Backbone bond lengths (Angstrom), bond angles and torsions (degrees), N, CA, C in turn:
res aa  C-N    CA-C-N  psi(-1)  N-CA   C-N-CA  omega(-1)  CA-C   N-CA-C  phi
1 M - - - 1.454 - - 1.515 109.94 -
2 N 1.344 115.20 143.69 1.449 120.47 177.89 1.519 108.91 -91.74
3 M 1.321 117.40 101.94 1.450 121.78 -177.56 1.522 112.15 -75.24
4 N 1.344 118.16 -17.43 1.450 121.17 -174.80 1.517 111.76 -104.39
5 N 1.320 116.83 49.69 1.447 121.18 178.84 1.516 108.96 -146.49
6 M 1.333 115.71 100.89 1.456 120.94 179.64 1.518 111.86 -98.34
7 N 1.330 117.43 6.48 1.447 120.07 -178.82 1.518 110.43 -72.04
8 C 1.343 116.70 138.79 1.456 122.70 174.89 1.524 107.56 -117.50
9 D 1.316 116.23 105.10 1.455 122.77 -170.47 1.527 110.63 -83.66
10 L 1.333 117.54 127.21 1.455 121.63 -177.44 1.525 112.20 -69.52
11 Q 1.308 117.95 -32.31 1.458 120.56 -176.96 1.520 112.01 -75.56
12 T 1.332 117.41 -41.57 1.466 120.14 -177.58 1.509 112.82 -91.18
13 G 1.338 117.68 -19.54 1.461 120.26 -177.10 1.500 113.14 69.85
14 I 1.337 117.74 31.59 1.456 121.94 -175.33 1.519 109.72 -121.46
15 C 1.333 116.20 135.65 1.459 121.06 166.85 1.522 106.73 -98.97
16 G 1.316 117.30 114.38 1.462 120.75 -177.38 1.518 109.82 118.86
17 D 1.303 116.63 -141.00 1.458 122.41 -175.81 1.531 109.95 -73.24
18 A 1.330 116.26 115.04 1.461 120.84 -177.47 1.520 112.81 -93.26
19 G 1.323 118.26 6.49 1.455 121.00 -174.43 1.508 114.03 -89.19
20 E 1.338 117.17 42.56 1.456 120.98 178.69 1.517 109.40 -128.82
21 D 1.336 116.42 150.98 1.452 120.54 173.28 1.522 109.18 -69.40
22 A 1.323 116.60 150.61 1.463 121.20 -176.15 1.526 112.05 -65.22
23 V 1.325 117.69 -42.51 1.470 121.86 -178.90 1.515 108.07 -126.16
24 Q 1.347 116.06 127.77 1.450 120.61 -176.45 1.526 109.87 -135.70
25 L 1.315 116.60 136.77 1.465 120.85 171.70 1.516 108.25 -82.34
26 I 1.339 117.10 133.96 1.452 121.38 -178.12 1.522 109.67 -137.34
27 D 1.321 116.25 163.43 1.463 122.53 -176.32 1.521 108.55 -130.92
28 F 1.341 117.10 122.08 1.460 121.90 179.66 1.525 110.04 -116.40
29 N 1.337 114.93 145.18 1.462 119.27 -179.19 1.514 113.40 -117.59
30 T 1.329 117.91 -6.53 1.466 119.62 -174.13 1.522 112.57 -130.63
31 I 1.347 118.17 20.75 1.455 121.28 -179.01 1.535 109.66 -99.65
32 N 1.324 116.80 169.25 1.460 122.16 -177.69 1.523 112.26 -51.90
33 E 1.327 115.86 152.03 1.453 120.98 -179.44 1.531 111.36 -75.81
34 K 1.319 118.17 -28.24 1.460 119.67 -178.73 1.530 110.40 -88.17
35 I 1.326 114.62 163.10 1.455 120.13 -178.66 1.514 109.42 -69.70
36 T 1.318 115.82 123.93 1.452 122.78 -178.71 1.517 109.41 -133.22
37 V 1.323 115.55 141.51 1.453 121.42 172.10 1.525 107.56 -109.79
38 Y 1.315 116.07 114.88 1.466 121.52 176.16 1.535 107.99 -92.85
39 Y 1.313 115.83 123.88 1.458 121.63 177.59 1.520 107.54 -109.81
40 V 1.332 116.13 104.96 1.466 121.39 -177.56 1.527 108.05 -95.20
41 T 1.334 115.52 124.00 1.442 120.27 -167.86 1.521 110.91 -150.63
42 D 1.321 116.15 -173.51 1.453 122.88 177.80 1.524 107.76 -157.63
43 P 1.333 118.23 144.57 1.470 120.05 -177.13 1.527 114.41 -59.53
44 I 1.338 119.30 -27.48 1.457 120.25 -178.41 1.529 112.44 -107.21
45 C 1.316 117.57 20.47 1.468 122.09 176.07 1.524 108.49 -80.97
46 S 1.328 116.97 110.65 1.468 120.02 -175.77 1.525 112.46 -67.97
47 H 1.320 117.89 -33.47 1.455 119.27 177.90 1.531 111.64 -73.38
48 C 1.311 117.59 -22.31 1.463 120.47 172.66 1.526 109.91 -69.11
49 W 1.328 116.46 -39.20 1.463 121.07 174.36 1.530 109.74 -63.63
50 A 1.320 117.13 -41.20 1.461 121.00 178.56 1.524 111.89 -64.45
51 L 1.324 117.43 -27.32 1.468 122.66 -178.55 1.529 112.96 -78.97
52 E 1.319 118.69 -15.91 1.469 121.63 -172.73 1.534 113.51 -49.83
53 P 1.340 120.90 -46.22 1.467 119.05 -178.88 1.521 113.45 -59.29
54 V 1.331 116.43 -44.85 1.471 120.78 -178.69 1.518 110.98 -70.37
55 L 1.330 117.11 -43.42 1.461 120.25 -178.12 1.525 110.73 -63.48
56 R 1.333 117.50 -39.00 1.466 119.55 178.31 1.530 110.56 -62.30
57 R 1.320 116.55 -46.14 1.471 118.48 179.80 1.525 111.05 -63.93
58 F 1.315 116.58 -41.05 1.464 120.60 178.77 1.528 110.50 -58.24
59 E 1.322 117.68 -45.75 1.464 121.54 179.73 1.521 111.94 -68.10
60 K 1.333 116.90 -43.32 1.465 120.62 -175.60 1.524 111.90 -67.21
61 Q 1.318 116.60 -39.77 1.454 119.27 -173.28 1.523 114.40 -96.02
62 Y 1.340 117.18 -21.02 1.467 119.38 -175.60 1.530 112.41 -128.16
63 G 1.321 117.35 9.09 1.461 121.17 -177.63 1.513 114.40 -64.33
64 Q 1.333 117.40 -14.77 1.467 120.02 177.87 1.524 112.08 -67.70
65 Y 1.325 117.25 -14.01 1.460 121.02 -177.93 1.525 113.09 -93.95
66 F 1.330 118.45 -9.46 1.465 118.71 -172.61 1.527 111.33 -154.74
67 N 1.326 114.22 162.29 1.462 122.83 165.78 1.521 106.93 -105.79
68 I 1.328 116.53 134.88 1.453 119.75 -178.88 1.519 110.36 -104.43
69 Q 1.306 116.46 136.61 1.463 122.70 178.08 1.524 108.60 -124.92
70 T 1.318 116.16 119.35 1.460 120.99 179.60 1.522 109.91 -86.08
71 V 1.314 115.86 129.48 1.459 123.20 -175.72 1.525 108.48 -122.18
72 M 1.328 116.71 129.43 1.453 120.93 177.13 1.530 110.27 -80.08
73 G 1.349 116.09 136.10 1.465 119.63 -174.23 1.514 116.21 -105.75
74 G 1.348 118.27 -18.76 1.457 119.72 177.88 1.519 113.65 78.31
75 L 1.325 117.48 65.45 1.463 120.94 -176.88 1.520 112.66 -71.41
76 L 1.340 117.27 -39.89 1.464 119.68 -176.80 1.524 109.23 -139.96
77 E 1.333 116.53 106.27 1.461 120.14 176.05 1.522 110.62 -76.58
78 S 1.337 115.98 -46.01 1.462 121.05 -176.38 1.520 108.59 -166.87
79 W 1.331 116.49 157.97 1.458 120.60 173.77 1.527 111.61 -86.10
80 N 1.326 117.50 -8.40 1.463 120.90 178.50 1.529 109.58 -66.48
81 G 1.313 116.21 116.30 1.452 120.25 -179.80 1.505 114.48 77.25
82 F 1.340 117.53 3.12 1.464 120.62 -177.97 1.524 109.97 -75.94
83 A 1.321 116.24 136.98 1.465 120.79 175.96 1.525 109.21 -156.29
84 D 1.312 115.97 118.74 1.461 122.09 173.57 1.522 106.69 -117.95
85 V 1.317 114.93 72.41 1.468 121.56 -173.29 1.514 111.03 -61.50
86 K 1.315 117.67 -38.42 1.465 122.50 -177.49 1.514 111.58 -55.57
87 N 1.342 116.20 -40.26 1.457 120.32 -176.32 1.525 113.07 -103.74
88 G 1.335 115.93 11.33 1.451 119.95 175.06 1.512 114.38 70.68
89 I 1.330 117.57 28.04 1.461 121.03 -179.74 1.519 109.15 -117.51
90 G 1.317 115.25 110.96 1.457 120.21 178.06 1.503 112.61 -128.48
91 K 1.330 115.32 -8.14 1.463 120.70 -179.41 1.527 108.71 -150.37
92 P 1.342 118.01 161.68 1.470 120.63 -175.95 1.521 114.50 -53.42
93 A 1.331 118.10 -40.67 1.463 120.77 -176.56 1.528 112.50 -58.73
94 D 1.326 116.70 -25.03 1.458 120.06 -178.62 1.532 112.49 -70.28
95 V 1.340 117.18 -16.60 1.467 120.78 -176.57 1.522 111.71 -80.84
96 A 1.330 117.85 -26.77 1.465 121.36 -171.67 1.519 112.70 -54.55
97 G 1.314 116.97 -47.51 1.457 120.36 -179.04 1.513 112.86 -63.39
98 H 1.328 117.34 -39.20 1.468 121.30 178.05 1.518 110.54 -60.82
99 W 1.318 115.95 -45.02 1.462 119.95 -178.81 1.523 111.84 -62.32
100 R 1.325 116.18 -45.62 1.463 118.82 -179.18 1.527 111.07 -62.74
101 E 1.317 117.36 -38.21 1.467 120.84 177.48 1.518 111.46 -61.32
102 V 1.325 116.23 -45.30 1.464 120.45 -179.97 1.526 110.32 -62.64
103 G 1.334 116.56 -44.28 1.458 120.43 -179.95 1.518 112.59 -61.38
104 E 1.314 116.71 -43.66 1.462 120.61 -179.82 1.530 111.10 -68.58
105 H 1.311 116.43 -37.93 1.467 121.14 -179.73 1.527 111.30 -68.24
106 A 1.325 116.98 -42.96 1.463 121.62 -174.84 1.522 112.93 -89.12
107 R 1.334 116.87 -17.36 1.461 123.37 -173.98 1.527 112.43 60.30
108 M 1.310 115.80 30.07 1.458 122.37 163.49 1.525 104.78 -107.59
109 P 1.339 118.13 110.60 1.463 120.38 -166.31 1.520 114.46 -58.50
110 I 1.324 114.33 133.04 1.465 122.08 175.82 1.524 107.78 -133.65
111 D 1.329 116.02 123.38 1.456 121.03 177.32 1.529 109.88 -78.59
112 G 1.320 116.98 -66.52 1.467 120.92 174.13 1.513 115.77 85.69
113 S 1.330 118.14 -9.63 1.465 118.60 -175.56 1.523 112.97 -73.05
114 L 1.327 117.67 -12.54 1.465 118.14 176.66 1.524 111.68 -62.50
115 W 1.346 117.49 -23.70 1.464 119.84 177.47 1.532 111.40 -65.98
116 L 1.325 115.85 -18.43 1.461 120.73 178.45 1.523 112.45 -95.85
117 T 1.344 116.65 -26.61 1.468 120.38 -172.07 1.524 114.21 -112.77
118 N 1.330 117.09 -35.83 1.468 121.06 -176.72 1.522 109.34 -150.89
119 P 1.329 117.25 67.62 1.467 120.73 -168.61 1.528 114.19 -67.05
120 I 1.314 114.04 146.35 1.465 122.17 173.64 1.520 108.18 -70.16
121 Q 1.315 116.96 132.12 1.456 121.13 -179.31 1.525 112.75 -92.43
122 S 1.327 116.47 -21.23 1.462 120.46 -179.17 1.524 109.08 -165.23
123 S 1.340 116.23 145.09 1.466 120.22 173.71 1.524 111.66 -90.27
124 Y 1.328 116.99 0.78 1.464 119.94 -178.10 1.532 113.70 -69.67
125 P 1.360 120.41 -40.19 1.471 118.47 -179.34 1.534 113.99 -56.10
126 P 1.340 120.78 -51.69 1.467 118.22 177.07 1.520 113.08 -65.78
127 S 1.334 117.08 -30.08 1.471 120.43 177.90 1.523 110.81 -65.68
128 R 1.333 116.78 -40.30 1.469 120.23 178.54 1.519 111.12 -66.22
129 V 1.322 116.70 -41.53 1.465 119.91 177.87 1.527 109.98 -62.49
130 F 1.327 116.28 -42.56 1.464 119.98 176.64 1.520 111.11 -55.48
131 K 1.327 117.25 -46.66 1.461 120.65 -177.38 1.524 111.86 -63.58
132 V 1.333 117.35 -40.38 1.464 120.08 179.37 1.526 110.36 -64.53
133 I 1.325 117.49 -43.81 1.466 120.32 178.68 1.522 110.34 -66.77
134 Q 1.317 117.13 -38.37 1.468 121.40 -179.72 1.527 111.49 -59.05
135 Q 1.344 116.73 -34.23 1.456 120.20 178.30 1.527 111.45 -66.68
136 K 1.325 116.12 -24.12 1.459 120.77 -177.81 1.525 112.06 -94.85
137 D 1.343 116.10 -40.04 1.464 120.27 -174.14 1.528 108.92 -160.71
138 E 1.315 116.28 110.38 1.464 121.13 -176.38 1.529 111.61 -60.71
139 Q 1.326 116.99 -42.37 1.453 119.76 -177.73 1.522 111.72 -67.39
140 L 1.332 117.07 -40.20 1.458 119.97 177.47 1.531 111.02 -64.04
141 A 1.323 116.07 -36.28 1.470 119.88 177.84 1.528 110.14 -63.62
142 T 1.326 117.04 -41.67 1.459 120.95 177.72 1.521 110.56 -62.26
143 T 1.330 116.28 -41.83 1.464 120.22 177.94 1.526 110.61 -65.12
144 F 1.334 116.95 -40.74 1.461 120.49 177.05 1.527 111.10 -59.28
145 L 1.326 117.03 -44.91 1.459 120.42 -179.82 1.520 110.73 -61.53
146 R 1.322 116.41 -41.30 1.464 120.06 177.45 1.526 110.83 -62.17
147 R 1.323 117.66 -44.99 1.466 120.83 -178.33 1.535 111.29 -65.55
148 T 1.314 117.40 -36.98 1.466 118.81 178.00 1.524 110.47 -66.10
149 R 1.317 117.05 -37.17 1.460 119.91 179.18 1.526 111.38 -68.81
150 E 1.313 116.59 -41.61 1.457 118.36 174.79 1.528 110.22 -59.31
151 A 1.321 115.65 -43.49 1.466 120.35 -177.70 1.520 111.63 -60.93
152 V 1.328 117.01 -47.27 1.468 119.38 -173.02 1.529 112.63 -82.06
153 F 1.325 117.44 -42.76 1.458 119.06 -174.80 1.523 112.43 -79.92
154 V 1.326 116.68 -44.43 1.463 120.02 -173.16 1.526 111.80 -91.68
155 F 1.333 116.15 -46.44 1.458 120.18 -171.42 1.528 113.13 -102.57
156 N 1.347 115.22 7.33 1.458 121.41 166.83 1.521 113.80 60.56
157 Q 1.331 116.60 38.77 1.456 121.34 178.48 1.523 109.78 -100.64
158 N 1.317 116.01 145.50 1.460 121.67 -179.76 1.527 109.59 -83.23
159 I 1.327 116.28 100.73 1.460 120.61 -176.69 1.523 112.59 -79.70
160 G 1.321 116.69 5.76 1.457 120.34 170.28 1.514 112.16 -86.41
161 E 1.339 117.01 -9.97 1.454 121.56 -177.72 1.522 111.33 -89.59
162 A 1.328 115.62 139.05 1.459 121.18 -176.48 1.526 111.74 -59.90
163 S 1.328 118.08 -41.84 1.458 120.79 -176.27 1.525 111.52 -62.56
164 V 1.329 117.20 -38.10 1.464 121.11 179.04 1.526 110.37 -67.87
165 L 1.319 116.88 -44.56 1.462 121.15 -179.91 1.530 111.43 -64.66
166 I 1.313 116.94 -41.37 1.474 120.64 179.46 1.519 110.08 -61.22
167 E 1.323 117.25 -43.02 1.462 120.99 -179.70 1.523 111.38 -63.56
168 I 1.334 116.84 -42.51 1.465 120.22 178.55 1.521 110.84 -62.68
169 V 1.331 117.03 -44.32 1.467 120.51 -179.53 1.523 110.44 -66.32
170 N 1.320 117.56 -40.55 1.467 120.59 177.73 1.524 111.68 -58.26
171 Q 1.314 116.62 -36.87 1.465 120.75 179.50 1.526 112.67 -67.44
172 L 1.311 117.00 -14.64 1.472 121.96 175.65 1.527 111.20 -90.92
173 N 1.344 116.69 8.03 1.468 123.26 -177.49 1.525 112.08 64.86
174 L 1.332 114.97 32.00 1.455 122.18 171.56 1.523 107.95 -113.47
175 D 1.326 115.78 166.86 1.468 121.01 178.91 1.526 108.45 -86.02
176 G 1.332 115.84 100.77 1.451 120.37 -174.70 1.514 113.61 -59.46
177 E 1.314 117.36 -44.14 1.463 120.41 -178.66 1.524 111.04 -64.70
178 A 1.333 116.55 -40.81 1.469 120.28 -179.73 1.529 111.25 -67.52
179 I 1.330 116.58 -41.99 1.460 120.62 179.41 1.526 110.53 -64.34
180 L 1.325 116.06 -43.76 1.462 119.43 -179.58 1.526 110.79 -64.65
181 K 1.319 116.88 -40.34 1.461 120.59 178.65 1.525 110.35 -62.11
182 E 1.309 116.25 -43.66 1.467 120.80 178.36 1.524 110.69 -62.72
183 A 1.334 116.56 -40.07 1.462 120.60 -178.84 1.519 112.39 -66.80
184 E 1.347 116.55 -31.97 1.458 120.56 -175.09 1.527 113.50 -94.35
185 Q 1.327 117.68 -3.42 1.465 119.95 -177.98 1.525 113.57 -94.60
186 G 1.288 117.34 15.15 1.463 119.67 175.11 1.509 113.70 115.95
187 K 1.329 116.88 -36.85 1.459 119.40 -177.69 1.521 110.70 -63.39
188 G 1.328 115.64 -43.59 1.460 119.49 -178.92 1.511 112.09 -59.59
189 Q 1.337 117.29 -44.83 1.455 120.42 -179.60 1.524 111.47 -67.98
190 Q 1.319 116.73 -35.87 1.463 120.29 177.47 1.535 110.76 -61.98
191 L 1.326 115.82 -45.52 1.462 120.09 178.07 1.529 110.79 -64.92
192 L 1.312 115.88 -36.68 1.457 120.73 179.47 1.527 110.79 -65.29
193 E 1.316 116.81 -42.38 1.462 120.67 178.96 1.530 110.70 -62.73
194 Q 1.321 117.08 -34.36 1.462 120.11 176.84 1.525 110.60 -64.10
195 D 1.341 116.01 -40.41 1.460 119.64 176.47 1.524 111.33 -64.71
196 F 1.324 117.05 -41.43 1.467 120.03 179.14 1.529 110.60 -60.44
197 A 1.321 115.93 -41.45 1.468 119.88 179.25 1.529 110.56 -64.66
198 L 1.332 116.64 -41.17 1.459 120.17 177.78 1.519 110.68 -63.56
199 A 1.334 116.80 -43.90 1.468 120.13 179.13 1.532 110.94 -60.19
200 R 1.331 116.15 -41.41 1.474 119.10 177.74 1.522 111.03 -62.76
201 S 1.324 116.41 -41.59 1.466 119.78 -179.12 1.515 112.04 -65.81
202 L 1.334 116.35 -24.22 1.461 121.42 177.76 1.525 112.20 -88.06
203 G 1.330 116.08 -0.69 1.459 120.47 177.46 1.514 114.09 75.05
204 V 1.336 117.17 27.68 1.461 121.14 -176.58 1.524 110.70 -83.04
205 R 1.325 115.86 132.40 1.463 121.76 176.56 1.527 112.66 -126.25
206 G 1.319 118.43 -16.47 1.457 122.37 -179.78 1.511 110.47 -143.38
207 F 1.321 115.98 163.35 1.465 121.95 -175.87 1.533 110.50 -123.18
208 P 1.320 118.15 146.37 1.453 126.89 -6.05 1.527 111.94 -76.11
209 S 1.320 116.34 149.28 1.458 122.60 170.10 1.520 108.00 -127.11
210 I 1.309 115.62 133.06 1.462 121.32 177.26 1.520 108.26 -120.51
211 I 1.325 115.27 123.52 1.463 121.85 -177.26 1.516 108.22 -119.74
212 M 1.311 115.98 123.84 1.462 122.52 -179.11 1.518 108.78 -108.33
213 I 1.328 116.50 126.28 1.468 121.82 -175.96 1.520 109.93 -122.17
214 N 1.344 117.22 131.80 1.461 119.80 177.46 1.530 110.88 -102.10
215 K 1.319 117.05 -179.13 1.471 121.36 -174.37 1.522 112.77 -70.41
216 E 1.341 117.17 -13.77 1.467 120.56 174.30 1.529 111.33 -89.05
217 N 1.339 116.35 7.65 1.466 122.33 -179.42 1.524 112.91 63.20
218 K 1.304 115.30 30.93 1.449 121.83 172.52 1.524 107.80 -119.49
219 G 1.320 115.06 158.12 1.451 116.05 -177.42 1.503 113.62 -172.16
220 T 1.324 114.17 -163.77 1.452 122.30 -176.29 1.512 109.39 -133.27
221 K 1.324 116.10 136.80 1.459 120.97 174.82 1.519 108.95 -112.06
222 I 1.317 116.68 127.53 1.457 122.97 179.49 1.519 107.46 -117.93
223 V 1.317 116.22 119.83 1.460 122.07 -173.42 1.520 109.80 -108.17
224 G 1.329 116.77 132.59 1.447 121.97 177.72 1.514 112.73 93.86
225 A 1.325 116.33 165.91 1.466 122.26 177.12 1.523 108.26 -79.33
226 R 1.325 116.42 109.71 1.455 121.92 -172.77 1.528 111.25 -118.55
227 P 1.329 118.08 162.24 1.461 120.76 173.77 1.530 111.18 -63.86
228 L 1.318 116.25 161.88 1.457 122.21 -177.19 1.524 111.92 -54.95
229 E 1.318 117.89 -35.00 1.468 121.23 -175.87 1.527 112.28 -59.02
230 Y 1.323 117.38 -32.61 1.466 120.55 178.88 1.529 110.71 -63.29
231 Y 1.325 116.31 -43.10 1.463 120.61 -176.94 1.529 111.22 -73.10
232 L 1.318 116.25 -33.82 1.463 119.01 176.27 1.525 110.57 -67.99
233 K 1.324 116.55 -41.53 1.465 119.48 177.04 1.518 110.87 -62.69
234 G 1.333 116.26 -43.16 1.461 119.59 178.34 1.512 112.14 -62.46
235 L 1.337 116.40 -39.51 1.467 120.23 179.47 1.523 110.75 -66.96
236 E 1.319 117.28 -41.36 1.467 120.54 176.84 1.523 111.02 -60.80
237 Q 1.327 116.70 -43.92 1.463 120.58 179.67 1.523 110.99 -63.18
238 T 1.320 116.44 -43.54 1.458 120.45 -176.30 1.520 111.68 -69.35
239 L 1.335 116.56 -36.80 1.465 121.59 -179.22 1.520 112.58 -87.15
240 A 1.342 116.50 -9.13 1.465 121.72 -174.88 1.525 109.99 57.34
241 K 1.334 115.66 43.12 1.458 122.04 177.20 1.520 108.93 -113.65
242 T 1.322 115.81 145.00 1.461 119.87 178.62 1.515 112.11 -89.49
243 S 1.333 116.90 -16.42 1.464 119.60 178.28 1.518 109.25 -151.07
244 L 1.322 115.37 149.00 1.463 122.24 178.54 1.521 109.00 -117.10
245 Q 1.327 115.96 145.63 1.455 121.07 -179.84 1.528 109.50 -104.59
246 P 1.325 118.02 105.74 1.461 119.66 -178.24 1.524 112.02 -75.21
247 Q 1.306 115.67 147.30 1.446 121.06 170.75 1.521 108.45 -82.15
248 A 1.316 116.45 148.72 1.459 120.35 179.02 1.526 109.49 -66.01
249 P 1.330 118.34 139.28 1.462 119.70 178.51 1.517 111.28 -65.63
250 S 1.309 116.51 147.85 1.456 121.43 177.11 1.523 109.62 -65.03
251 P 1.320 117.79 151.50 1.464 119.73 172.78 1.530 110.11 -57.21
252 L 1.311 116.50 151.41 1.453 120.85 -178.15 1.524 111.58 -57.41
253 S 1.316 117.94 -35.45 1.467 120.69 -179.83 1.521 111.44 -61.33
254 Q 1.339 117.29 -41.49 1.462 121.28 178.74 1.521 111.20 -70.33
255 L 1.325 115.70 -40.63 1.466 119.55 -179.53 1.526 110.66 -63.82
256 L 1.324 117.13 -43.64 1.456 120.23 -179.64 1.524 111.01 -67.15
257 E 1.328 117.27 -37.49 1.464 120.24 178.14 1.523 111.09 -60.04
258 K 1.317 116.08 -37.76 1.463 120.17 -179.98 1.534 111.82 -77.80
259 E 1.320 116.70 -43.16 1.460 120.64 -171.64 1.526 113.73 -87.86
260 V 1.338 117.53 -22.94 1.472 124.69 178.22 1.529 112.25 77.05
261 R 1.316 117.41 -44.12 1.471 121.72 -177.56 1.523 108.99 -139.07
262 L 1.333 116.94 131.45 1.460 121.74 178.96 1.524 109.53 -134.52
263 F 1.319 115.66 137.58 1.453 121.37 178.08 1.531 109.55 -95.49
264 S 1.320 114.46 156.53 1.461 120.24 -174.53 1.525 112.17 -51.62
265 K 1.333 117.47 -46.15 1.468 120.23 -177.34 1.524 111.08 -60.87
266 E 1.324 117.39 -33.69 1.460 120.61 179.89 1.527 111.30 -67.79
267 I 1.319 116.44 -38.85 1.462 120.47 178.36 1.526 109.94 -70.34
268 E 1.316 116.28 -40.41 1.465 120.79 178.03 1.525 111.40 -58.05
269 V 1.325 116.27 -48.13 1.460 120.61 -177.50 1.531 111.03 -68.03
270 M 1.311 117.77 -41.72 1.463 120.88 -176.63 1.525 111.99 -64.86
271 Y 1.344 116.83 -37.88 1.465 120.14 -172.70 1.530 113.55 -114.41
272 D 1.333 117.30 16.06 1.466 121.92 177.49 1.525 111.83 53.98
273 L 1.319 115.59 55.32 1.453 121.96 -178.88 1.521 110.72 -115.73
274 T 1.323 115.79 159.53 1.456 120.69 169.91 1.528 108.30 -92.44
275 Q 1.310 115.96 164.03 1.458 119.70 -179.73 1.528 111.35 -60.40
276 S 1.309 117.17 -35.41 1.462 121.11 -178.24 1.529 112.94 -69.86
277 Q 1.328 117.44 -17.94 1.469 121.53 -178.91 1.520 113.38 -90.25
278 I 1.318 117.47 -9.14 1.454 121.27 -168.67 1.530 113.13 -62.69
279 Q 1.294 118.24 -51.01 1.462 119.87 -174.11 1.524 112.07 -62.22
280 S 1.326 118.05 -43.85 1.463 120.40 179.12 1.525 110.86 -66.38
281 F 1.340 116.86 -35.99 1.465 120.38 178.20 1.525 110.80 -64.75
282 I 1.318 116.79 -45.22 1.461 120.90 179.25 1.522 110.79 -61.41
283 Q 1.324 116.73 -44.65 1.463 120.56 -179.58 1.520 111.98 -64.07
284 K 1.326 116.48 -33.19 1.466 120.96 178.97 1.524 111.82 -74.40
285 E 1.337 116.59 -37.00 1.461 121.43 -172.06 1.527 113.97 -88.28
286 L 1.330 117.60 -24.83 1.461 120.71 -171.70 1.522 111.54 -121.44
287 D 1.322 115.33 143.14 1.457 121.34 169.70 1.522 107.77 -69.95
288 E 1.319 117.54 132.75 1.463 120.55 -175.24 1.521 113.19 -62.91
289 T 1.348 116.93 -17.98 1.466 120.03 178.31 1.525 111.92 -84.70
290 A 1.335 117.33 -6.20 1.467 120.69 -173.65 1.519 113.27 -95.55
291 Y 1.334 117.38 -11.56 1.463 119.12 -174.67 1.519 110.21 -148.35
292 S 1.312 114.69 163.49 1.460 121.41 170.46 1.516 108.40 -123.53
293 A 1.314 116.39 140.63 1.458 122.27 179.80 1.524 109.23 -106.56
294 K 1.336 115.94 134.35 1.456 121.22 -177.58 1.525 108.63 -138.12
295 T 1.316 115.28 168.40 1.461 121.19 177.34 1.519 109.20 -130.67
296 I 1.333 115.58 136.54 1.454 120.61 174.36 1.524 108.53 -143.12
297 L 1.307 116.80 134.60 1.463 122.22 -178.79 1.522 111.06 51.30
298 N 1.330 114.97 41.00 1.470 123.74 177.60 1.525 113.86 67.10
299 E 1.320 117.21 17.37 1.456 121.03 177.81 1.533 110.44 -120.42
300 L 1.322 115.41 134.20 1.452 121.79 176.95 1.516 110.94 -76.54
301 Y 1.330 116.68 141.75 1.462 119.85 169.08 1.515 108.79 -146.39
302 I 1.334 115.47 158.70 1.462 121.52 179.78 1.524 109.89 -121.99
303 E 1.320 114.74 148.30 1.460 122.49 176.73 1.510 109.70 -129.02
304 I 1.302 115.94 145.41 1.461 120.20 175.92 1.525 108.66 -72.98
305 K 1.321 115.90 142.51 1.463 119.81 178.94 1.530 110.79 -84.70
């Protein structure tokens, strides 16, 4: 993995090394026998945030074909000695423009101004907390990762700070101080190093990367934030199936109850809607007393009340 590349390329949809083909056939000899989807990511990967609408639909409608395992990749250990000269990033302030571009391109809102006022020094602290929670409850860890991304990308909070992480964990009905202490006492870093080793063994150099492995230890690697069709093609190749049977999407009321907060682009992708159809769809699907609608960075989003 290239640790010294904070560039997020709009054309490839990759944070990190963009010199890979989007879809690649690969052969593994030491991975699990059952079909697994490895999602290699990082809490401050802007293209991973941009991928959320597609990844959610992929899991909701085709999750019956695979088990997904989220793997931390380690995008930014520290700014000490960091230099991405090729992409013009040598200090935190250089990231702000990249983030805003990704947000505008993907229509998943990204503020990015914290890189100018209160920059993140490392993505390792939230990654370690994720790993500790993952050992206890996979679903809670997924929710934690989502909340950290909302905090940093949309609400401009520094998720490298202990106070921010503790508050997010507390909102999951866990003991934030205890979890953070456990993450910082060595266990978190040990678990993180295991993920880094797994990511290396999967040949990951940029984020997001999704690797699908079948029982013959062969699979498909998809690099970058791609449209749903890429992941369906990869799944067909990995399963050696000519067609996949999608499950019907949950009603918006159920999805919002589970997710708590949904952005317009996520609803559009899940239900095959255009941006202009969103407000009427929400009004038709939801009781007006059940949600609140808000706008941030020119994007509509809804929250459960």
